[in-house]
N, C-alpha and C positions, 0 to 999 in steps of 0.2 A: 625288553618292554620295561618304562617305568613307571611304578604303580602311584599315583597320585591319591592323597585323600584316605579316607577308612571306608571300608564294607558297610553296609547296612546293618550288619549282623554283629559289626563291632561297636557300631553307635548305640545299639540296642541295649547289647552287654553292659557297655558303662553305663546309661542310664537307669538298667535297671539296680545296678550297682550301687549307684549312686543315690538313688530311690531308697534302697533298703537301709544307707546308713544315714539319711536326712530323717527317716521314720524311727530308725533307734533311738537318734539323738532329741528328737522331740516327746518321746513318750521318757526319755530320761529325765528331761525339763521337768514336765508335766512331774514326775515324781521326787525331781527336788522340790518345787514348787509348792507340792502338799507336806514337805516334812518342813519346810521352814513356816507354813502356814500353822502347821500343827504346834511349832517350838511357841510363836504366837500366842495360839490358843493356851496353851499349859500356862505360859507366861499371867496372861490375863483372868485363867481359873484362881490362879494362885494370889493375884492382886483385890480379885472378889471374893476369897478365903479370910484374906487378912483385914479386908474391909468391914466383914460380916462380922470378924471377930472382933473388932476394934467400935464398931458402932455399937455389939453387945455388950462387951465389957463397959460402955458408959453410959447407956441408957438399961441395962438388965434386960433388953427386949432384940430381938430381930426384927431389920427392918420387912415393911410388910409386902407381900406379892405384889407383883406388877405383870406387867405382860411382855409378848416377847418384842426383844428390841429396845426396852423402858430403861435407862437405866435409876434404880431407884434413889430420890432425892437424898434417902436416908445415909445411903452409901456414900455419896458426892465427896462428902469432907474428905473421907478416909481412902479415897481412890487416887490415883495419879491424876495429875491435872490434863484435862482435853479426853479422859475417859471416856469409850462409848462401848453399850452393850450390841452394835450393830458397825459390823465391818463390811468390806467387799466380798469376801469369803464365807463369813459365818455370824450368826445372829446368837446372841445370848438370852437367855429366860430366867429371871429371878422366881423363884419359887420357894413359899414361908408355906409349910404343910402343918404348921400350928394351929389347932382349933384355935378359935376367938375363947378368950379367955383362957388360954394356956391350956396344958395339957400334954399328952402325948398320942402322935397319930402314926401309932406301929414302929417299925424300926429306922424310918425315914422321917426329919422333917425340916431338914432344908436340902435347897441343888441349886445347879446352875445347868438348865437347858441349852445345849448347843445345837444348833441346827447348822449343818454343813451345806457349801452349796451344792456337793454332791458327794454320793455314799463313799467314794475313795480317799476322800479328804478324812471321812469320821475313820476310817479303816484304817488309814495312819496316824490320826489320832492316838486312835484307838492302843495302836502297835508302841505309840512314843510313850504315852502313858504308862504301858507296863502293868507294874502292882504299885506304882507311885502314890496314886489317888486312888479312893474308890468312885467306880462308875460303870453304867450300863450303856450299851448299844442298842440301836436297833434302828436300822435304816442308815440314813445319814443325820440321826439325833443320837447326841450322847449326853448322857445327864449323869453329872457329878457330882457327889453327896458330898455336903459338908457337915463333919463330925460337931457334935455341939460340944458346947463347954467343957462338959464333963468328961470331953475324950469318949464317948460310946454316941452311935449310931441312934 
């Protein structure tokens, strides 16, 4: 007697194996996407740091504090064309903690707060930063500290 087609067990086995492989592929894609976005964040943080220093060296003062996702107009001439503090996967917030009239505000005076769309992106970002830049992470928020013009925090 000739056998035609597949048994139900054979079909279920193949479908299960394909499902597991597809799930692994999706997880790998998501991880690679987070790595790519974290590289973009690191590049953006470096652009903001250089813009902050450029602004400081021209005007002897830091750009004032602005809200979440708002690109400080004082930094715009020093940033790449079309640079925005709001992206699809994260937003940045310029933080100037220098008290009015000058002075110090503890160990940190300037920072950029990056709020990621999910905590996994913030984790991958922290892993990619390693010890390159001073930062702290809390949940899906990473605060990058900008070192002052004297080289100190």
